[in-house]
Structures are given as C-alpha cells and as structure tokens.
C-alpha positions in Angstrom: -30.8 -42.3 10.5 -29.5 -40.1 7.7 -30.8 -36.6 7.0 -31.5 -38.0 3.5 -33.9 -40.6 4.9 -37.4 -40.2 3.3 -36.1 -37.6 0.8 -37.2 -37.7 -2.8 -34.0 -37.3 -4.9 -34.2 -36.7 -8.6 -30.8 -37.7 -10.1 -29.8 -36.1 -13.4 -27.2 -38.1 -15.4 -25.5 -36.5 -18.3 -23.3 -37.9 -21.1 -19.8 -38.2 -19.7 -17.6 -41.2 -18.8 -18.3 -40.6 -15.1 -22.0 -41.5 -15.8 -21.1 -45.1 -14.8 -20.7 -43.7 -11.2 -24.4 -42.9 -11.2 -25.2 -46.5 -10.5 -23.1 -46.3 -7.3 -24.6 -42.9 -6.4 -28.1 -44.3 -6.7 -27.1 -47.1 -4.3 -25.6 -44.6 -1.9 -28.8 -42.5 -1.7 -31.0 -45.6 -1.2 -28.7 -46.9 1.6 -29.4 -43.6 3.3 -33.1 -44.1 3.1 -33.9 -41.8 0.1 -36.2 -42.6 -2.8 -34.5 -42.0 -6.1 -35.8 -41.3 -9.6 -33.4 -40.9 -12.5 -33.6 -38.6 -15.5 -30.8 -38.9 -18.1 -29.8 -37.4 -21.4 -29.7 -39.5 -24.5 -25.9 -39.2 -24.5 -25.7 -40.6 -21.0 -27.3 -43.9 -22.2 -24.1 -44.5 -24.1 -22.2 -44.9 -20.8 -24.8 -46.5 -18.4 -28.0 -48.2 -19.3 -31.4 -47.1 -18.1 -32.0 -50.7 -17.1 -29.2 -50.6 -14.6 -30.4 -47.4 -13.0 -34.0 -48.6 -13.1 -33.1 -51.8 -11.4 -31.1 -50.1 -8.7 -33.6 -47.3 -8.0 -36.7 -49.5 -8.4 -38.2 -46.7 -10.4 -38.7 -45.9 -14.1 -35.9 -44.1 -15.6 -36.8 -41.0 -17.8 -34.8 -39.8 -20.8 -37.4 -38.3 -23.2 -40.7 -36.5 -23.1 -42.4 -39.6 -24.6 -41.7 -43.2 -25.4 -41.2 -42.9 -29.2 -41.6 -46.7 -29.6 -45.1 -46.6 -28.1 -47.7 -44.6 -30.0 -50.0 -44.6 -27.0 -47.3 -43.6 -24.5 -48.1 -40.8 -22.0 -46.1 -37.7 -21.8 -43.4 -37.7 -19.2 -44.3 -34.5 -17.3 -41.1 -32.7 -16.4 -43.0 -30.4 -14.0 -44.4 -33.4 -12.0 -40.9 -34.9 -11.8 -39.4 -31.6 -10.7 -42.1 -31.0 -8.1 -41.8 -34.5 -6.8 -38.1 -33.9 -5.9 -36.9 -32.7 -2.5 -33.4 -32.5 -4.0 -32.2 -32.4 -7.6 -28.7 -33.7 -8.1 -27.0 -33.5 -11.5 -24.1 -36.0 -11.5 -22.1 -36.1 -13.6 -22.6 -32.6 -14.9 -20.8 -32.1 -18.2 -19.6 -28.8 -19.5 -22.3 -29.0 -22.2 -25.1 -29.5 -19.7 -23.7 -26.8 -17.3 -23.6 -24.3 -20.1 -27.2 -25.1 -21.0 -28.3 -24.9 -17.3 -26.7 -21.5 -16.9 -28.2 -20.1 -20.0 -31.7 -21.5 -19.7 -31.5 -23.9 -22.7 -34.2 -26.6 -22.6 -33.6 -29.1 -25.3 -34.0 -32.3 -23.3 -36.0 -33.7 -20.4 -33.3 -33.2 -17.8 -32.9 -29.5 -18.6 -36.7 -29.1 -18.6 -36.8 -30.7 -15.1 -34.0 -28.4 -14.0 -35.8 -25.2 -15.1 -39.0 -26.4 -13.3 -37.3 -27.4 -10.1 -38.2 -25.5 -6.9 -36.0 -27.6 -4.6 -32.3 -27.3 -3.9 -30.1 -28.2 -6.9 -26.7 -29.8 -6.5 -24.3 -30.3 -9.4 -21.1 -32.4 -9.6 -19.0 -31.3 -12.6 -17.0 -33.9 -14.5 -14.8 -33.1 -17.4 -11.1 -32.8 -18.5 -8.9 -30.4 -16.7 -8.6 -27.8 -19.5 -12.4 -27.8 -19.9 -12.8 -27.4 -16.2 -10.5 -24.3 -16.2 -11.9 -22.8 -19.4 -13.4 -19.2 -18.9 -16.7 -20.3 -20.3 -17.0 -23.2 -17.8 -16.0 -20.8 -15.0 -18.7 -18.4 -16.1 -21.2 -21.3 -16.0 -20.1 -22.1 -12.4 -20.5 -18.4 -11.4 -24.0 -18.1 -13.0 -25.2 -21.4 -11.5 -24.0 -20.4 -8.1 -25.7 -17.0 -8.4 -29.0 -18.9 -9.1 -28.6 -20.6 -5.7 -27.4 -23.9 -7.2 -24.8 -25.8 -5.1 -21.5 -27.0 -6.6 -19.9 -30.2 -5.5 -16.3 -29.6 -6.4 -14.6 -32.0 -8.8 -11.7 -34.1 -7.4 -8.0 -34.0 -8.5 -6.7 -37.2 -10.1 -6.3 -39.2 -13.3 -8.8 -38.2 -16.0 -10.2 -40.2 -18.9 -7.9 -38.4 -21.2 -4.9 -39.8 -19.3 -4.0 -36.4 -18.0 -3.8 -35.7 -14.2 -5.6 -32.7 -12.7 -8.9 -31.4 -11.4 -12.0 -32.5 -13.2 -12.9 -36.0 -11.9 -16.4 -36.2 -10.6 -16.5 -36.5 -6.8 -16.9 -40.1 -5.7 -20.5 -41.1 -4.9 -19.9 -41.5 -1.2 -18.3 -38.1 -1.1 -21.3 -36.6 -3.0 -23.8 -38.1 -0.5 -21.8 -36.9 2.5 -21.4 -33.4 1.0 -25.2 -33.1 0.5 -25.9 -34.4 4.0 -23.5 -31.9 5.6 -24.9 -29.1 3.5 -28.4 -29.9 4.6 -27.4 -30.2 8.2 -25.6 -26.9 8.2 -28.7 -25.1 7.0 -31.2 -26.8 9.4 -32.9 -24.2 11.7 -32.3 -26.2 14.9 -28.7 -27.2 14.2 -26.7 -27.1 17.4 -29.8 -26.7 19.6 -30.6 -29.1 22.4 -34.2 -30.0 23.0 -35.7 -31.8 26.0 -39.0 -33.6 25.3 -41.2 -35.7 27.6 -43.8 -38.1 26.2 -46.3 -40.7 27.1 -48.0 -41.5 30.4 -46.6 -42.2 33.8 -47.6 -45.3 35.8 -48.0 -44.9 39.6 -47.8 -48.3 41.3 -50.5 -49.5 43.6 -48.9 -52.9 44.1 -46.5 -55.0 41.9 -49.2 -55.6 39.3 -51.5 -52.6 39.4 -51.0 -48.9 38.7 -52.8 -45.6 38.2 -52.2 -44.3 34.7 -53.9 -42.8 31.7 -54.5 -43.5 28.0 -51.6 -41.5 26.6 -49.7 -43.4 23.8 -46.7 -41.1 23.5 -47.4 -40.6 19.8 -47.4 -36.8 20.0 -44.2 -36.6 21.9 -42.4 -39.1 19.7 -43.6 -37.2 16.6 -42.1 -33.9 18.0 -38.8 -35.6 18.8 -38.6 -37.0 15.3 -39.4 -33.7 13.7 -37.0 -31.8 16.0 -34.2 -34.2 15.0 -35.0 -33.8 11.3 -34.5 -30.0 11.8 -31.0 -30.6 13.2 -31.6 -30.6 17.0 -30.0 -32.9 19.5 -33.0 -34.4 21.3 -33.3 -36.0 24.7 -36.7 -37.8 24.8 -37.9 -38.9 28.2 -40.7 -41.3 27.7 -43.1 -43.0 30.1 -44.4 -46.5 29.3 -45.1 -46.4 25.6 -44.9 -48.8 22.7 -43.6 -46.0 20.4 -40.1 -46.4 19.1 -37.7 -43.9 17.5 -34.3 -44.7 15.9 -32.5 -41.5 15.0 -28.8 -40.5 15.4 -29.9 -37.2 17.0 -32.3 -38.7 19.5 -31.5 -40.2 22.9 -34.5 -42.0 24.4 -34.6 -42.4 28.1 -37.4 -44.7 29.5 -39.0 -44.0 32.8 -42.1 -45.3 34.6 -43.3 -43.0 37.3 -43.8 -39.2 37.7 -41.0 -39.1 40.2 -38.6 -40.7 37.7 -39.7 -38.3 35.0 -39.2 -35.4 37.4 -35.7 -36.4 38.2 -34.7 -37.0 34.5 -36.3 -33.8 33.4 -34.3 -31.8 35.9 -31.1 -33.6 35.1 -31.3 -32.5 31.4 -33.1 -29.1 31.7 -30.0 -26.9 32.5 -28.3 -27.9 29.3 -31.3 -27.6 26.9 -32.3 -24.7 24.8 -36.0 -25.7 24.4 -38.1 -28.0 26.6 -41.3 -29.4 25.3 -43.3 -31.3 28.0 -45.9 -33.3 26.2 -46.1 -36.2 28.7 -49.4 -36.9 30.4 -48.0 -37.1 33.9 -50.2 -38.5 36.7 -51.4 -35.9 39.1 -51.7 -38.3 42.0 -50.0 -41.4 43.3 -50.7 -43.9 46.1 -49.3 -42.8 49.5 -48.2 -46.4 50.1 -47.4 -49.1 47.6 -48.1 -52.7 48.6 -45.1 -55.0 48.5 -47.3 -57.9 47.4 -50.3 -58.2 45.2 -53.4 -56.9 47.0 -55.9 -59.7 47.3 -59.5 -59.2 46.4 -61.8 -58.9 49.5 -65.4 -58.3 50.1 -66.6 -54.7 50.4 -64.9 -51.5 49.3 -61.2 -50.7 49.2 -59.8 -47.2 49.7 -56.5 -46.0 48.3 -55.1 -42.8 49.8 -53.5 -40.6 47.2 -51.0 -37.8 47.3 -50.0 -35.2 44.7 -47.1 -35.9 42.4 -44.5 -33.2 41.9 -45.5 -30.8 39.1 -42.6 -31.1 36.6 -43.7 -28.3 34.4 -44.2 -25.8 37.3 -40.8 -26.8 38.8 -39.0 -26.1 35.6 -40.8 -22.8 35.1 -39.4 -21.7 38.5 -35.8 -22.3 37.5 -36.1 -21.4 33.8 -33.4 -19.0 32.7 -32.5 -19.1 28.9 -34.8 -22.0 28.1 -37.9 -21.8 25.9 -40.5 -23.8 27.9 -43.5 -25.4 26.3 -46.3 -27.1 28.1 -49.4 -29.1 27.0 -52.9 -28.7 28.2 -55.6 -31.3 27.6 -58.9 -29.7 28.6 -62.6 -30.7 28.5 -64.2 -27.3 29.5 -63.2 -23.6 29.5 -60.3 -24.7 27.4 -58.7 -21.3 26.4 -59.2 -19.8 29.9 -57.7 -22.7 31.7 -54.8 -22.8 29.3 -54.0 -19.1 29.7 -54.1 -19.5 33.5 -51.6 -22.4 33.2 -49.2 -20.3 31.0 -48.9 -17.6 33.7 -49.0 -19.9 36.7 -46.2 -22.1 35.4 -44.1 -19.4 33.7 -44.4 -20.9 30.2 -43.4 -19.4 26.8 -46.0 -21.4 24.9 -48.8 -23.9 25.6 -50.2 -26.5 23.2 -53.9 -26.8 23.9 -56.1 -29.6 22.8 -59.6 -30.6 23.9 -61.2 -34.0 24.3 -64.3 -32.3 22.8 -62.6 -32.0 19.4 -63.0 -34.9 17.0 -59.6 -36.3 16.0 -57.8 -34.9 19.1 -56.7 -36.6 22.3 -55.0 -39.8 23.4 -54.0 -42.8 21.2 -55.1 -41.2 17.9 -53.0 -40.6 14.8 -54.3 -37.0 14.5 -54.5 -34.0 16.8 -56.2 -30.6 16.8 -54.3 -28.0 18.7 -54.3 -24.3 19.5 -50.9 -22.7 20.3 -51.1 -19.9 22.9 -48.1 -17.8 23.6 -47.1 -15.8 26.7 -48.9 -12.8 25.4 -52.1 -14.8 25.3 -52.2 -14.7 21.5 -53.9 -17.9 20.2 -53.0 -19.7 17.0 -55.6 -22.4 16.1 -54.9 -25.2 13.7 -57.2 -27.7 12.0 -57.1 -31.5 12.6 -53.8 -32.9 11.2 -51.7 -36.0 11.5 -49.5 -35.7 14.6 -46.4 -35.6 12.5 -47.7 -32.4 10.9 -48.8 -31.0 14.2 -45.2 -31.6 15.5 -43.8 -29.5 12.6 -46.4 -26.7 13.3 -45.3 -26.5 16.9 -41.6 -26.5 16.1 -42.0 -23.9 13.3 -43.8 -21.6 15.7 -41.0 -22.0 18.3 -38.4 -21.3 15.6 -40.2 -18.1 14.6 -40.6 -17.0 18.2 -37.1 -17.8 19.3 -34.8 -17.8 16.4 -36.2 -15.6 13.6 
C-alpha cells in the first residue's frame, strides 16, 4: 500500500506543453490509491482537455470560478478545494505561474487555490533551459522554497524548443515517487519498529471447543494500520480474527493460543522500539486438552483450569529501551485498577476502557479510552471510531517518546 493511498490530491495544471503529462500523472496517483481533483488554467486547456482529466480522475475538473455558459451555475469555491486537499501538486508549473505564486498574484482559480492551501505544496517546473536559468525564475524558486513549498527538480533532456538541457518536467512516475519518498522521510515513526498484539486467544478444550472471548481485533488492527501510515515497520501478532490488513509496512503473524502469542511476542520484543499489547489474552486454559471431542453426558462436567503466562508482565520484566503499552478493560474501579496494573507490570502507558461506557468494548467500531502514563496522569478521550482512537494513542506515544 502506497503512502499516497487515501490521500486527497489537488493537481494544478498550467499552460505548458508538458500539460499533456498531467493525464499520466492523474493515472499514477490513482494507481497508488489517491483521490484526485484537477484545477487548471485556461491556457492549460490548449494542451490537454478537461474531459480527458475528468474521465481519468472521475471528478469534475475546475478551471474558473463559475461556469460562464450556465447563468445558474454555482461558484467554484477555491477555499473548499484547497481545504479538501491533503497535497497540492502543481505540474507542470510554468515560469509565469511560478512568478505569480511567489508574488501572491491571484488572477485565476488555480492561484486562488494555492493561496488558500494549508497542505504541503509540491511544484514541478517545466520550461525552456534559458527560462529555467533566468535570475527571475531562480528568485521564484527561492521565494517558493522559503514559503515551505517543495520543488521537484526538472529533468535534463530534449525540450520543446529543440534545445537540450534542464527544464523538462519530471516524468509522472518520478513525481509520484518523489512525493512518496518526501512524505515517508518526514513521518514521525519512520525507522521505528512496533510490535502490536490484537484479537482474542482461543484455549482448546478438545478439537472443537475452546475458551475464548468476544474480542474482534479491530482496535489492534486499527493501531497497526495507523502506525504503518506514520512510517513504522509493524509486526502484528493476531489471535483468531476476521480482520485483514494489507500494507507494505505490516507483517501479520497469526496465532491461536496464549502460549503461541507469548512465544511470538518474546521473539520480536528485543528488536522493537514500541510494543502495544492490545490483545485480549485468555487468563486461564484447560490443564488437559482432550484428544477427541468430548461426548455429552448426563450430569455436570468440570474442567480444571490453570493460569496462562502473563505476556505483558513478562515483557515488563525484561524491558530495556522499549516503550511498553498495555490495555485494561475494566468493569469497576477502572482508574484504580489500571494504575495498579501500570506499576505491577512496569508499563509506560496503559489504555483504559470500560464496558460501562457506551460505544466501548469488544466488537464495536468505536471506543472510548483514557490514557494513563507512568506518572499516573490521565488523559480521557470521548467516544471515537477506533481508527481515530488509534491515532490518539500513537500521537501520545510520539509526544512522550520522540518530541
């Protein structure tokens, strides 16, 4: 999965011969899972049609504040377009547009969007070599870079004038890769290894029966996805769960029992920077497991249970550099019990949720948590989708550990 997956990309197309490459760039972004909207100057329409870009992006293409052919047309709100975007990419960026961008000129919809953008702005220059080297163009580059805009260097090669030199717009694939790499380099968890456990464990009674719980694994999988999106390399150890996750930065290891999860967690713990144990591990398991299905008999049946190994406590004992996070699902005396667990298991953070809270607990799409750190300071959050809760947890860890 590309880091561009799910991103909203506003592509600005200006009036140069390289505008034809915008069609390929739209395709490249969409292949990587992004949603693309295009805003183009009037001059750009002489090189590539709005119909082409609309068809490829599956979105309306914008080129003016209103549709002049429709007296009842609504205003194309440049602010809404700019705020929609996670990334604004101007490609090709002509010398004319670059000069206007650097000087705050706003005489078309594209420039109005640029001046309203609060997201990262990338620009890919495209012009003849003498224009590219002209002092006024260099000054535009310097001013734009000082604003925090990110330049995608032009390539060296044959130009539309027939001359050979620097000024060709970078190829669409190279632009997409440049943006991916730039985002990855700036992600707060880049280079960090995170171990996450998720889901329930099943403790066999016989070949067809087990002791388990209602955990779906949704919370742990959401944390793994969020961590990967922030640049981390994630090892996700999951008990039996229907959840799936396909991401280049996530390795999913499936286990069944508490003993298997214990072994897998210890195997990966030494090399991780952060361990987040969200799995609902069974506290007890049958002392003996029947080799064949137990037949139903008259009267009662007794199953002798023994404690499973405490994964979280065992990792707390051997913790060195790792930031260790546990989960606590409580039904009474929630804060007190969670604080006892932090100290007893040598945790850096505990994520507390209560079955008494509406919208929290197993098998739901939402959760309501309170984060408690090793200093017993509590940070309560409202009910949120588990994806948002995952980001809250990771942002707290980043602030505690890396800021």
